C-alpha beads as a LAMMPS data file, in Angstrom:
LAMMPS data file: protein, C-alpha beads

502 atoms
501 bonds

1 atom types
1 bond types

-500.0 500.0 xlo xhi
-500.0 500.0 ylo yhi
-500.0 500.0 zlo zhi

Masses

1 110.0

Atoms # bond

1 1 1 268.856 147.541 282.428
2 1 1 266.777 148.998 279.616
3 1 1 265.611 152.598 280.106
4 1 1 261.995 153.055 281.174
5 1 1 259.715 155.943 280.366
6 1 1 258.292 158.020 283.223
7 1 1 254.811 156.902 284.272
8 1 1 253.442 160.442 284.349
9 1 1 254.608 163.900 283.264
10 1 1 253.516 167.512 283.097
11 1 1 253.679 169.523 279.872
12 1 1 254.807 173.140 279.794
13 1 1 253.575 175.316 276.956
14 1 1 250.741 175.827 274.481
15 1 1 252.312 175.583 271.056
16 1 1 252.077 173.865 267.699
17 1 1 253.839 170.873 269.293
18 1 1 251.597 170.459 272.342
19 1 1 249.005 168.119 270.852
20 1 1 251.654 166.011 269.137
21 1 1 253.440 165.572 272.454
22 1 1 250.161 164.623 274.153
23 1 1 249.350 162.083 271.440
24 1 1 252.839 160.594 271.579
25 1 1 252.593 160.214 275.362
26 1 1 249.217 158.531 274.984
27 1 1 250.665 156.059 272.475
28 1 1 253.639 155.384 274.742
29 1 1 251.494 154.833 277.832
30 1 1 252.732 157.963 279.630
31 1 1 250.040 159.829 281.562
32 1 1 249.943 163.622 281.188
33 1 1 248.700 165.085 284.464
34 1 1 248.461 168.711 283.343
35 1 1 249.405 171.213 280.638
36 1 1 250.692 174.641 281.633
37 1 1 249.296 177.450 279.503
38 1 1 252.292 179.736 279.037
39 1 1 250.032 182.355 277.386
40 1 1 251.782 182.559 274.030
41 1 1 249.144 184.787 272.394
42 1 1 251.012 188.047 272.967
43 1 1 254.537 186.694 272.608
44 1 1 256.814 187.176 269.621
45 1 1 258.376 183.755 269.667
46 1 1 258.777 181.207 266.916
47 1 1 256.327 178.762 268.507
48 1 1 253.395 181.176 268.168
49 1 1 253.496 181.244 264.355
50 1 1 251.189 179.279 262.056
51 1 1 248.693 177.879 264.578
52 1 1 245.884 178.957 266.892
53 1 1 246.430 178.888 270.646
54 1 1 242.649 178.692 271.097
55 1 1 242.486 175.466 269.057
56 1 1 245.361 173.971 271.048
57 1 1 243.593 174.747 274.324
58 1 1 240.416 173.130 273.010
59 1 1 242.411 170.050 272.017
60 1 1 243.885 169.768 275.516
61 1 1 240.452 170.056 277.126
62 1 1 238.990 167.481 274.737
63 1 1 241.555 165.028 276.058
64 1 1 240.321 165.757 279.608
65 1 1 243.744 166.990 280.670
66 1 1 243.751 169.871 283.205
67 1 1 244.965 173.161 281.711
68 1 1 246.801 175.139 284.366
69 1 1 247.520 178.855 284.265
70 1 1 251.118 179.956 284.692
71 1 1 250.320 181.495 288.069
72 1 1 248.638 178.315 289.368
73 1 1 251.575 176.216 288.192
74 1 1 254.184 178.526 289.747
75 1 1 252.345 178.404 293.087
76 1 1 252.196 174.605 292.989
77 1 1 255.889 174.414 292.094
78 1 1 256.883 176.720 294.964
79 1 1 254.755 174.675 297.374
80 1 1 256.502 171.530 296.190
81 1 1 253.366 169.810 294.922
82 1 1 254.617 169.243 291.347
83 1 1 255.870 165.681 291.612
84 1 1 256.217 164.651 287.955
85 1 1 258.889 165.497 285.362
86 1 1 258.065 168.612 283.379
87 1 1 258.451 168.482 279.579
88 1 1 258.542 171.440 277.228
89 1 1 256.061 171.718 274.391
90 1 1 257.305 175.237 273.677
91 1 1 259.910 174.263 271.106
92 1 1 260.319 175.501 267.577
93 1 1 264.008 176.103 267.034
94 1 1 265.226 176.560 263.483
95 1 1 268.802 176.743 262.205
96 1 1 269.883 180.369 262.056
97 1 1 267.983 181.698 265.071
98 1 1 269.667 183.129 268.138
99 1 1 269.290 181.722 271.665
100 1 1 267.231 184.798 272.573
101 1 1 264.595 183.662 270.057
102 1 1 264.588 180.039 271.162
103 1 1 261.255 179.080 272.813
104 1 1 262.741 176.200 274.778
105 1 1 265.618 178.240 276.201
106 1 1 263.212 181.067 277.091
107 1 1 260.840 178.662 278.839
108 1 1 263.702 177.088 280.796
109 1 1 264.927 180.539 281.867
110 1 1 261.410 181.521 282.940
111 1 1 261.116 178.420 285.102
112 1 1 264.471 179.094 286.754
113 1 1 263.387 182.648 287.567
114 1 1 260.029 181.647 288.994
115 1 1 260.741 178.248 290.565
116 1 1 264.489 177.977 291.028
117 1 1 266.723 175.172 289.746
118 1 1 264.938 172.341 291.590
119 1 1 262.358 171.816 288.821
120 1 1 264.193 171.144 285.530
121 1 1 262.473 171.476 282.171
122 1 1 263.169 168.429 280.015
123 1 1 263.183 168.607 276.243
124 1 1 260.789 166.060 274.640
125 1 1 263.704 164.757 272.556
126 1 1 264.961 163.034 275.716
127 1 1 262.000 160.620 275.539
128 1 1 263.561 158.986 272.490
129 1 1 266.084 157.036 274.545
130 1 1 263.268 154.967 276.102
131 1 1 260.405 155.350 273.618
132 1 1 259.165 152.323 271.717
133 1 1 259.555 153.391 268.110
134 1 1 258.353 150.955 265.439
135 1 1 260.191 149.830 262.330
136 1 1 259.609 152.110 259.353
137 1 1 260.558 151.269 255.749
138 1 1 263.070 153.761 254.456
139 1 1 264.940 154.289 257.718
140 1 1 268.553 153.148 257.578
141 1 1 271.901 153.798 259.247
142 1 1 274.959 153.816 256.978
143 1 1 278.498 153.407 258.313
144 1 1 281.760 153.908 256.450
145 1 1 285.364 154.756 257.255
146 1 1 286.643 157.881 255.520
147 1 1 287.903 157.082 252.029
148 1 1 286.079 153.762 251.680
149 1 1 283.592 154.922 249.041
150 1 1 281.089 156.756 251.212
151 1 1 280.129 159.286 248.568
152 1 1 279.249 156.684 245.943
153 1 1 277.395 154.445 248.408
154 1 1 275.489 157.394 249.833
155 1 1 274.450 158.591 246.369
156 1 1 273.203 155.119 245.369
157 1 1 271.356 154.654 248.661
158 1 1 269.771 158.080 248.317
159 1 1 268.364 157.118 244.927
160 1 1 267.032 153.834 246.313
161 1 1 265.341 155.711 249.160
162 1 1 263.258 157.677 246.684
163 1 1 261.080 154.568 246.495
164 1 1 260.462 154.582 250.263
165 1 1 256.839 154.906 251.441
166 1 1 255.814 158.505 252.063
167 1 1 253.894 157.712 255.261
168 1 1 256.045 157.512 258.388
169 1 1 254.650 156.147 261.639
170 1 1 253.493 159.117 263.780
171 1 1 255.610 158.085 266.778
172 1 1 258.737 158.161 264.634
173 1 1 257.747 161.379 262.875
174 1 1 256.980 163.300 266.071
175 1 1 260.108 162.121 267.849
176 1 1 262.208 163.080 264.826
177 1 1 260.622 166.534 264.882
178 1 1 261.387 167.020 268.571
179 1 1 264.994 165.895 268.149
180 1 1 265.547 168.110 265.126
181 1 1 264.445 171.112 267.197
182 1 1 266.854 170.136 269.981
183 1 1 269.670 169.813 267.447
184 1 1 268.868 173.301 266.117
185 1 1 268.884 174.696 269.660
186 1 1 272.322 173.182 270.349
187 1 1 273.835 174.270 267.040
188 1 1 272.399 177.798 267.265
189 1 1 273.750 178.133 270.785
190 1 1 277.248 177.032 269.753
191 1 1 277.236 179.221 266.632
192 1 1 275.917 182.325 268.408
193 1 1 278.251 182.121 271.399
194 1 1 281.237 181.583 269.109
195 1 1 280.149 184.494 266.904
196 1 1 280.187 186.737 269.970
197 1 1 283.886 185.938 270.385
198 1 1 285.199 185.548 266.830
199 1 1 284.282 186.457 263.245
200 1 1 283.109 183.198 261.671
201 1 1 283.241 182.746 257.906
202 1 1 281.761 179.219 257.902
203 1 1 280.628 176.710 260.520
204 1 1 279.333 173.174 260.041
205 1 1 278.496 170.040 262.019
206 1 1 278.562 166.374 261.037
207 1 1 277.717 163.053 262.761
208 1 1 280.818 161.414 264.150
209 1 1 281.555 158.520 266.504
210 1 1 278.130 157.533 267.849
211 1 1 276.451 159.253 269.645
212 1 1 278.372 162.422 268.847
213 1 1 278.892 165.017 266.170
214 1 1 281.830 167.272 265.399
215 1 1 281.802 171.008 264.724
216 1 1 284.195 172.620 262.274
217 1 1 284.679 176.309 261.578
218 1 1 286.775 178.744 259.581
219 1 1 287.179 182.363 260.657
220 1 1 287.186 185.358 258.371
221 1 1 290.925 185.623 259.085
222 1 1 291.422 182.086 257.699
223 1 1 292.002 180.255 260.987
224 1 1 290.376 176.843 261.445
225 1 1 289.123 174.807 264.398
226 1 1 287.325 171.523 265.020
227 1 1 285.770 169.855 268.063
228 1 1 285.068 166.117 268.210
229 1 1 282.769 164.145 270.504
230 1 1 279.956 166.657 271.027
231 1 1 276.949 164.786 272.510
232 1 1 274.135 164.235 270.023
233 1 1 270.985 162.138 269.730
234 1 1 270.272 163.110 266.147
235 1 1 269.963 159.475 265.094
236 1 1 266.315 159.852 266.177
237 1 1 265.815 162.685 263.696
238 1 1 267.515 161.429 260.548
239 1 1 265.739 158.742 258.528
240 1 1 268.935 158.314 256.499
241 1 1 271.597 158.368 259.196
242 1 1 275.092 158.591 257.732
243 1 1 278.200 158.470 259.919
244 1 1 281.869 157.513 260.018
245 1 1 281.269 155.922 263.425
246 1 1 282.452 152.440 264.267
247 1 1 279.873 149.723 264.828
248 1 1 280.397 149.689 268.585
249 1 1 278.332 147.666 271.042
250 1 1 276.360 150.836 271.820
251 1 1 275.596 151.423 268.145
252 1 1 274.310 147.916 267.523
253 1 1 272.213 147.852 270.697
254 1 1 270.601 151.215 270.014
255 1 1 269.782 150.740 266.341
256 1 1 268.494 147.238 267.031
257 1 1 266.177 148.724 269.669
258 1 1 264.943 151.215 267.100
259 1 1 264.499 148.529 264.391
260 1 1 266.812 150.487 262.080
261 1 1 268.896 148.339 259.679
262 1 1 272.660 148.814 259.586
263 1 1 274.626 148.967 256.333
264 1 1 278.420 149.234 256.248
265 1 1 280.543 150.059 253.218
266 1 1 284.086 148.598 253.068
267 1 1 286.933 148.974 250.591
268 1 1 290.374 147.430 250.148
269 1 1 292.273 148.824 253.178
270 1 1 295.180 150.119 251.090
271 1 1 292.758 151.799 248.674
272 1 1 290.845 153.288 251.621
273 1 1 293.941 154.924 253.102
274 1 1 295.113 156.012 249.649
275 1 1 291.757 157.704 249.015
276 1 1 291.932 159.386 252.431
277 1 1 295.413 160.713 251.637
278 1 1 294.167 161.947 248.250
279 1 1 291.703 164.223 250.044
280 1 1 294.681 166.006 251.598
281 1 1 297.004 166.130 248.631
282 1 1 297.229 164.861 245.034
283 1 1 299.452 163.064 244.192
284 1 1 299.282 161.561 247.702
285 1 1 302.989 160.619 248.065
286 1 1 303.751 163.272 250.667
287 1 1 300.948 162.004 252.904
288 1 1 301.360 158.268 252.337
289 1 1 305.084 158.434 253.062
290 1 1 304.580 160.107 256.446
291 1 1 305.053 157.175 258.889
292 1 1 303.135 158.868 261.732
293 1 1 300.157 159.741 259.508
294 1 1 300.058 156.257 258.002
295 1 1 300.301 154.513 261.375
296 1 1 297.574 156.683 262.895
297 1 1 295.039 156.056 260.137
298 1 1 295.929 152.380 259.782
299 1 1 295.212 152.001 263.497
300 1 1 291.874 153.825 263.131
301 1 1 290.840 151.668 260.190
302 1 1 291.813 148.517 262.119
303 1 1 289.557 149.535 265.026
304 1 1 286.740 150.275 262.584
305 1 1 287.020 146.930 260.770
306 1 1 287.361 144.894 263.973
307 1 1 284.172 146.360 265.367
308 1 1 282.415 145.660 262.091
309 1 1 283.704 142.088 262.158
310 1 1 282.394 141.633 265.723
311 1 1 278.899 142.646 264.600
312 1 1 278.954 141.433 261.011
313 1 1 275.852 139.293 261.590
314 1 1 273.907 142.461 262.508
315 1 1 274.887 144.577 259.492
316 1 1 274.743 144.315 255.716
317 1 1 278.323 144.670 254.473
318 1 1 278.734 146.233 251.026
319 1 1 282.085 146.160 249.228
320 1 1 283.030 149.213 247.206
321 1 1 284.654 146.937 244.614
322 1 1 281.282 145.256 243.997
323 1 1 279.649 148.635 243.422
324 1 1 282.148 149.736 240.788
325 1 1 281.836 146.270 239.204
326 1 1 278.123 147.120 238.721
327 1 1 276.900 144.091 240.659
328 1 1 273.058 144.250 240.588
329 1 1 272.858 141.934 243.597
330 1 1 274.452 144.576 245.834
331 1 1 271.744 147.123 245.076
332 1 1 269.107 144.443 245.534
333 1 1 270.453 143.615 248.999
334 1 1 270.651 147.291 249.928
335 1 1 267.052 147.868 248.887
336 1 1 265.973 144.774 250.805
337 1 1 267.674 145.964 253.994
338 1 1 266.116 149.411 253.673
339 1 1 262.699 147.926 252.908
340 1 1 262.067 149.566 249.553
341 1 1 261.155 147.932 246.221
342 1 1 263.855 147.332 243.633
343 1 1 263.855 145.749 240.176
344 1 1 267.174 144.251 239.041
345 1 1 266.508 145.728 235.597
346 1 1 267.061 149.184 237.175
347 1 1 270.621 148.359 238.254
348 1 1 272.313 149.519 235.054
349 1 1 270.388 152.789 235.100
350 1 1 271.446 153.518 238.703
351 1 1 275.066 152.650 238.054
352 1 1 275.104 154.763 234.887
353 1 1 273.671 157.625 236.959
354 1 1 276.331 157.547 239.679
355 1 1 279.484 155.719 238.548
356 1 1 282.631 157.252 237.091
357 1 1 281.793 160.887 237.583
358 1 1 284.295 163.477 238.759
359 1 1 281.547 165.281 240.657
360 1 1 278.649 163.636 242.467
361 1 1 275.740 165.757 243.715
362 1 1 276.594 167.730 246.836
363 1 1 280.342 167.049 246.773
364 1 1 283.434 169.134 246.194
365 1 1 285.293 168.697 242.905
366 1 1 287.490 165.625 242.982
367 1 1 285.942 164.226 246.160
368 1 1 284.951 161.016 244.377
369 1 1 288.334 159.242 244.207
370 1 1 287.311 156.534 241.786
371 1 1 289.409 153.453 241.384
372 1 1 289.476 149.720 241.757
373 1 1 291.553 147.306 243.783
374 1 1 295.025 147.901 242.358
375 1 1 295.713 151.646 242.337
376 1 1 297.472 151.242 245.676
377 1 1 300.234 149.225 243.958
378 1 1 301.656 152.463 242.559
379 1 1 302.314 153.791 246.050
380 1 1 302.504 150.976 248.633
381 1 1 305.732 149.101 249.320
382 1 1 306.962 146.842 252.098
383 1 1 307.303 149.597 254.679
384 1 1 303.720 150.697 254.038
385 1 1 302.487 147.115 254.438
386 1 1 304.465 146.806 257.670
387 1 1 302.364 149.586 259.214
388 1 1 299.234 147.554 258.496
389 1 1 300.751 144.296 259.693
390 1 1 301.590 145.913 263.040
391 1 1 297.871 146.532 263.533
392 1 1 296.784 142.991 262.682
393 1 1 295.497 143.544 259.160
394 1 1 296.352 140.057 257.901
395 1 1 293.220 138.626 259.503
396 1 1 291.149 141.651 258.441
397 1 1 292.174 141.246 254.793
398 1 1 291.057 137.619 254.963
399 1 1 287.788 138.492 256.728
400 1 1 286.613 140.851 253.995
401 1 1 288.097 139.031 251.009
402 1 1 291.058 141.271 250.115
403 1 1 294.578 140.409 248.952
404 1 1 297.912 142.199 248.921
405 1 1 298.943 142.313 252.572
406 1 1 301.706 139.725 251.982
407 1 1 302.702 140.639 248.429
408 1 1 306.421 141.373 247.980
409 1 1 307.285 144.854 246.880
410 1 1 309.982 147.511 246.813
411 1 1 310.296 149.472 250.057
412 1 1 309.521 152.693 248.197
413 1 1 307.805 152.021 244.858
414 1 1 308.063 154.837 242.366
415 1 1 304.593 156.318 241.901
416 1 1 303.172 157.139 238.506
417 1 1 303.454 160.867 237.950
418 1 1 300.000 162.424 237.900
419 1 1 299.112 165.834 236.481
420 1 1 298.491 168.641 238.919
421 1 1 294.884 168.668 240.089
422 1 1 292.920 171.919 240.463
423 1 1 290.989 170.424 243.398
424 1 1 293.827 169.612 245.788
425 1 1 292.076 171.472 248.639
426 1 1 289.428 169.079 249.926
427 1 1 287.017 170.068 252.682
428 1 1 285.459 168.194 255.563
429 1 1 282.729 170.440 256.860
430 1 1 284.173 173.938 257.163
431 1 1 287.861 172.932 257.272
432 1 1 290.295 171.310 254.884
433 1 1 291.230 167.642 255.116
434 1 1 294.844 168.705 255.498
435 1 1 293.858 170.580 258.663
436 1 1 292.982 167.275 260.329
437 1 1 296.541 165.982 259.842
438 1 1 298.399 169.103 260.994
439 1 1 297.634 170.637 264.429
440 1 1 297.575 168.248 267.388
441 1 1 294.333 167.380 269.173
442 1 1 293.888 168.725 272.699
443 1 1 291.773 166.803 275.202
444 1 1 289.577 169.286 277.070
445 1 1 289.046 168.732 280.823
446 1 1 285.955 166.819 281.908
447 1 1 284.396 163.411 281.519
448 1 1 282.996 164.010 278.025
449 1 1 286.089 163.431 275.852
450 1 1 286.003 166.614 273.803
451 1 1 288.919 166.800 271.383
452 1 1 289.853 170.241 270.087
453 1 1 292.336 171.465 267.529
454 1 1 292.792 174.988 266.209
455 1 1 295.312 176.832 264.075
456 1 1 295.655 179.639 266.631
457 1 1 295.733 179.588 270.462
458 1 1 293.188 182.393 270.782
459 1 1 290.694 180.580 268.543
460 1 1 291.223 177.397 270.551
461 1 1 290.511 179.219 273.814
462 1 1 287.316 180.741 272.437
463 1 1 286.011 177.398 271.224
464 1 1 286.912 175.687 274.514
465 1 1 285.036 178.344 276.518
466 1 1 281.848 177.675 274.573
467 1 1 282.091 173.894 274.622
468 1 1 282.744 173.784 278.385
469 1 1 280.074 176.363 279.281
470 1 1 277.360 175.519 281.806
471 1 1 274.821 176.965 279.366
472 1 1 275.569 174.352 276.713
473 1 1 275.840 171.522 279.252
474 1 1 272.362 172.397 280.547
475 1 1 270.853 171.957 277.068
476 1 1 272.600 168.619 276.576
477 1 1 271.293 167.510 279.978
478 1 1 267.712 168.566 279.210
479 1 1 267.825 166.656 275.917
480 1 1 269.031 163.441 277.515
481 1 1 272.652 163.769 276.346
482 1 1 275.958 164.255 278.082
483 1 1 276.925 163.091 281.547
484 1 1 273.912 163.915 283.710
485 1 1 270.943 162.212 282.113
486 1 1 267.315 161.870 283.243
487 1 1 266.253 158.620 284.932
488 1 1 264.641 157.266 281.770
489 1 1 267.846 157.628 279.719
490 1 1 270.485 154.918 279.777
491 1 1 273.847 156.550 280.584
492 1 1 276.237 156.356 277.660
493 1 1 279.570 154.645 278.164
494 1 1 282.024 157.266 276.948
495 1 1 284.835 154.712 276.940
496 1 1 283.301 153.453 273.668
497 1 1 284.250 156.798 272.156
498 1 1 287.598 157.107 273.900
499 1 1 288.685 153.745 272.490
500 1 1 288.570 155.136 268.937
501 1 1 290.511 158.383 269.460
502 1 1 294.100 159.204 270.409

Bonds

1 1 1 2
2 1 2 3
3 1 3 4
4 1 4 5
5 1 5 6
6 1 6 7
7 1 7 8
8 1 8 9
9 1 9 10
10 1 10 11
11 1 11 12
12 1 12 13
13 1 13 14
14 1 14 15
15 1 15 16
16 1 16 17
17 1 17 18
18 1 18 19
19 1 19 20
20 1 20 21
21 1 21 22
22 1 22 23
23 1 23 24
24 1 24 25
25 1 25 26
26 1 26 27
27 1 27 28
28 1 28 29
29 1 29 30
30 1 30 31
31 1 31 32
32 1 32 33
33 1 33 34
34 1 34 35
35 1 35 36
36 1 36 37
37 1 37 38
38 1 38 39
39 1 39 40
40 1 40 41
41 1 41 42
42 1 42 43
43 1 43 44
44 1 44 45
45 1 45 46
46 1 46 47
47 1 47 48
48 1 48 49
49 1 49 50
50 1 50 51
51 1 51 52
52 1 52 53
53 1 53 54
54 1 54 55
55 1 55 56
56 1 56 57
57 1 57 58
58 1 58 59
59 1 59 60
60 1 60 61
61 1 61 62
62 1 62 63
63 1 63 64
64 1 64 65
65 1 65 66
66 1 66 67
67 1 67 68
68 1 68 69
69 1 69 70
70 1 70 71
71 1 71 72
72 1 72 73
73 1 73 74
74 1 74 75
75 1 75 76
76 1 76 77
77 1 77 78
78 1 78 79
79 1 79 80
80 1 80 81
81 1 81 82
82 1 82 83
83 1 83 84
84 1 84 85
85 1 85 86
86 1 86 87
87 1 87 88
88 1 88 89
89 1 89 90
90 1 90 91
91 1 91 92
92 1 92 93
93 1 93 94
94 1 94 95
95 1 95 96
96 1 96 97
97 1 97 98
98 1 98 99
99 1 99 100
100 1 100 101
101 1 101 102
102 1 102 103
103 1 103 104
104 1 104 105
105 1 105 106
106 1 106 107
107 1 107 108
108 1 108 109
109 1 109 110
110 1 110 111
111 1 111 112
112 1 112 113
113 1 113 114
114 1 114 115
115 1 115 116
116 1 116 117
117 1 117 118
118 1 118 119
119 1 119 120
120 1 120 121
121 1 121 122
122 1 122 123
123 1 123 124
124 1 124 125
125 1 125 126
126 1 126 127
127 1 127 128
128 1 128 129
129 1 129 130
130 1 130 131
131 1 131 132
132 1 132 133
133 1 133 134
134 1 134 135
135 1 135 136
136 1 136 137
137 1 137 138
138 1 138 139
139 1 139 140
140 1 140 141
141 1 141 142
142 1 142 143
143 1 143 144
144 1 144 145
145 1 145 146
146 1 146 147
147 1 147 148
148 1 148 149
149 1 149 150
150 1 150 151
151 1 151 152
152 1 152 153
153 1 153 154
154 1 154 155
155 1 155 156
156 1 156 157
157 1 157 158
158 1 158 159
159 1 159 160
160 1 160 161
161 1 161 162
162 1 162 163
163 1 163 164
164 1 164 165
165 1 165 166
166 1 166 167
167 1 167 168
168 1 168 169
169 1 169 170
170 1 170 171
171 1 171 172
172 1 172 173
173 1 173 174
174 1 174 175
175 1 175 176
176 1 176 177
177 1 177 178
178 1 178 179
179 1 179 180
180 1 180 181
181 1 181 182
182 1 182 183
183 1 183 184
184 1 184 185
185 1 185 186
186 1 186 187
187 1 187 188
188 1 188 189
189 1 189 190
190 1 190 191
191 1 191 192
192 1 192 193
193 1 193 194
194 1 194 195
195 1 195 196
196 1 196 197
197 1 197 198
198 1 198 199
199 1 199 200
200 1 200 201
201 1 201 202
202 1 202 203
203 1 203 204
204 1 204 205
205 1 205 206
206 1 206 207
207 1 207 208
208 1 208 209
209 1 209 210
210 1 210 211
211 1 211 212
212 1 212 213
213 1 213 214
214 1 214 215
215 1 215 216
216 1 216 217
217 1 217 218
218 1 218 219
219 1 219 220
220 1 220 221
221 1 221 222
222 1 222 223
223 1 223 224
224 1 224 225
225 1 225 226
226 1 226 227
227 1 227 228
228 1 228 229
229 1 229 230
230 1 230 231
231 1 231 232
232 1 232 233
233 1 233 234
234 1 234 235
235 1 235 236
236 1 236 237
237 1 237 238
238 1 238 239
239 1 239 240
240 1 240 241
241 1 241 242
242 1 242 243
243 1 243 244
244 1 244 245
245 1 245 246
246 1 246 247
247 1 247 248
248 1 248 249
249 1 249 250
250 1 250 251
251 1 251 252
252 1 252 253
253 1 253 254
254 1 254 255
255 1 255 256
256 1 256 257
257 1 257 258
258 1 258 259
259 1 259 260
260 1 260 261
261 1 261 262
262 1 262 263
263 1 263 264
264 1 264 265
265 1 265 266
266 1 266 267
267 1 267 268
268 1 268 269
269 1 269 270
270 1 270 271
271 1 271 272
272 1 272 273
273 1 273 274
274 1 274 275
275 1 275 276
276 1 276 277
277 1 277 278
278 1 278 279
279 1 279 280
280 1 280 281
281 1 281 282
282 1 282 283
283 1 283 284
284 1 284 285
285 1 285 286
286 1 286 287
287 1 287 288
288 1 288 289
289 1 289 290
290 1 290 291
291 1 291 292
292 1 292 293
293 1 293 294
294 1 294 295
295 1 295 296
296 1 296 297
297 1 297 298
298 1 298 299
299 1 299 300
300 1 300 301
301 1 301 302
302 1 302 303
303 1 303 304
304 1 304 305
305 1 305 306
306 1 306 307
307 1 307 308
308 1 308 309
309 1 309 310
310 1 310 311
311 1 311 312
312 1 312 313
313 1 313 314
314 1 314 315
315 1 315 316
316 1 316 317
317 1 317 318
318 1 318 319
319 1 319 320
320 1 320 321
321 1 321 322
322 1 322 323
323 1 323 324
324 1 324 325
325 1 325 326
326 1 326 327
327 1 327 328
328 1 328 329
329 1 329 330
330 1 330 331
331 1 331 332
332 1 332 333
333 1 333 334
334 1 334 335
335 1 335 336
336 1 336 337
337 1 337 338
338 1 338 339
339 1 339 340
340 1 340 341
341 1 341 342
342 1 342 343
343 1 343 344
344 1 344 345
345 1 345 346
346 1 346 347
347 1 347 348
348 1 348 349
349 1 349 350
350 1 350 351
351 1 351 352
352 1 352 353
353 1 353 354
354 1 354 355
355 1 355 356
356 1 356 357
357 1 357 358
358 1 358 359
359 1 359 360
360 1 360 361
361 1 361 362
362 1 362 363
363 1 363 364
364 1 364 365
365 1 365 366
366 1 366 367
367 1 367 368
368 1 368 369
369 1 369 370
370 1 370 371
371 1 371 372
372 1 372 373
373 1 373 374
374 1 374 375
375 1 375 376
376 1 376 377
377 1 377 378
378 1 378 379
379 1 379 380
380 1 380 381
381 1 381 382
382 1 382 383
383 1 383 384
384 1 384 385
385 1 385 386
386 1 386 387
387 1 387 388
388 1 388 389
389 1 389 390
390 1 390 391
391 1 391 392
392 1 392 393
393 1 393 394
394 1 394 395
395 1 395 396
396 1 396 397
397 1 397 398
398 1 398 399
399 1 399 400
400 1 400 401
401 1 401 402
402 1 402 403
403 1 403 404
404 1 404 405
405 1 405 406
406 1 406 407
407 1 407 408
408 1 408 409
409 1 409 410
410 1 410 411
411 1 411 412
412 1 412 413
413 1 413 414
414 1 414 415
415 1 415 416
416 1 416 417
417 1 417 418
418 1 418 419
419 1 419 420
420 1 420 421
421 1 421 422
422 1 422 423
423 1 423 424
424 1 424 425
425 1 425 426
426 1 426 427
427 1 427 428
428 1 428 429
429 1 429 430
430 1 430 431
431 1 431 432
432 1 432 433
433 1 433 434
434 1 434 435
435 1 435 436
436 1 436 437
437 1 437 438
438 1 438 439
439 1 439 440
440 1 440 441
441 1 441 442
442 1 442 443
443 1 443 444
444 1 444 445
445 1 445 446
446 1 446 447
447 1 447 448
448 1 448 449
449 1 449 450
450 1 450 451
451 1 451 452
452 1 452 453
453 1 453 454
454 1 454 455
455 1 455 456
456 1 456 457
457 1 457 458
458 1 458 459
459 1 459 460
460 1 460 461
461 1 461 462
462 1 462 463
463 1 463 464
464 1 464 465
465 1 465 466
466 1 466 467
467 1 467 468
468 1 468 469
469 1 469 470
470 1 470 471
471 1 471 472
472 1 472 473
473 1 473 474
474 1 474 475
475 1 475 476
476 1 476 477
477 1 477 478
478 1 478 479
479 1 479 480
480 1 480 481
481 1 481 482
482 1 482 483
483 1 483 484
484 1 484 485
485 1 485 486
486 1 486 487
487 1 487 488
488 1 488 489
489 1 489 490
490 1 490 491
491 1 491 492
492 1 492 493
493 1 493 494
494 1 494 495
495 1 495 496
496 1 496 497
497 1 497 498
498 1 498 499
499 1 499 500
500 1 500 501
501 1 501 502
């Protein structure tokens, strides 16, 4: 059953987001029965900056929506006469703030103090799971397995997107704004609570298997940790959504509902795994010749390609080999899927801008592992091919037009000696790529399949405490993520995520 929006709601807070929330509800056919004036005039919170509370109140009254005082609302709530979901307009989170400065968290705490836990405060981002959001040129979701040419494809797509129309439909723009604030609230909460336990040198988050992100961090002492499968609905907020996620049934259903085109980048499977190994060590012999490492990543790539094959009619598939061959038709198809203009005469200019560079914008030195379809022959022998054959790659090679799975070869081909590289340490977020292949993942207790790894037990315990805290779970719940979701949010099938991790 498709999720359905609530028929009527109440809005809590007079802020710079109040009128946008009212307008969005009007467009979505959701009746707003009242707005609670939380009296922000004398408060030192982020949502009181840059706008006039008087003008917001006038705007509410012009829409003929009752404006309740806090006292009148609290009385009604205690008497049990508030019978509609309550949504926060008091949001305004920005990356870098503390939870004490977060308007949404403060409003939720105020409601708990005054009314108890029976009246939850929902974040407006949770409306996105049922909202009817129109198609907008320039919105796109890109999918790629690690090592398949993501950096090059992302750079080319980013240049194409510069031609996207500047005007975004208001429904999409407002929802993206709400979701971005929820993301900031979640990230600030995780960062602050971890900082209270450990000295963090760097922390980062990245989209992962839909609909999740992963958090990585390095401490000042040099220890590292990562957590996978953190609930996220940031696909509402990012017009250019980039992820290593598989094209699962959930992915295709959701992005089809949102009218967002899907583009997937693929690369020769041997080259993909070789490039992934090169992010850990160069030359990559030590990594490639580790049977456990090779089997694990071959299995992951097989899952990724099978899911893409199952939904190939719903996604534009781009081959990395066609990009480095400077095929103008590939860029033309990408631009067509995104909905932006493109002249084939511009193809050479774009390829000259992005191809065959040791450093692409925003990447670490050496991250762009350029190459064609035959570099793998220096490293892959029969025993390497056997790992792929065990996972059914013969049919996947044929599906995407690649050769080499059945070629004869020495069991251990002698690699070409490469000079030492000054950029052997490659980073994914705040941790090194090598970190992902060293400590074992630990499955944390609970239905959400958090996976944690850390280089020290004490760091692991600190991270686990934060991720499993009721405080964080409450924010996920209010934003329509996690296990307990509001009635208008379709519950997510976490087995889709579990199927891709070990």
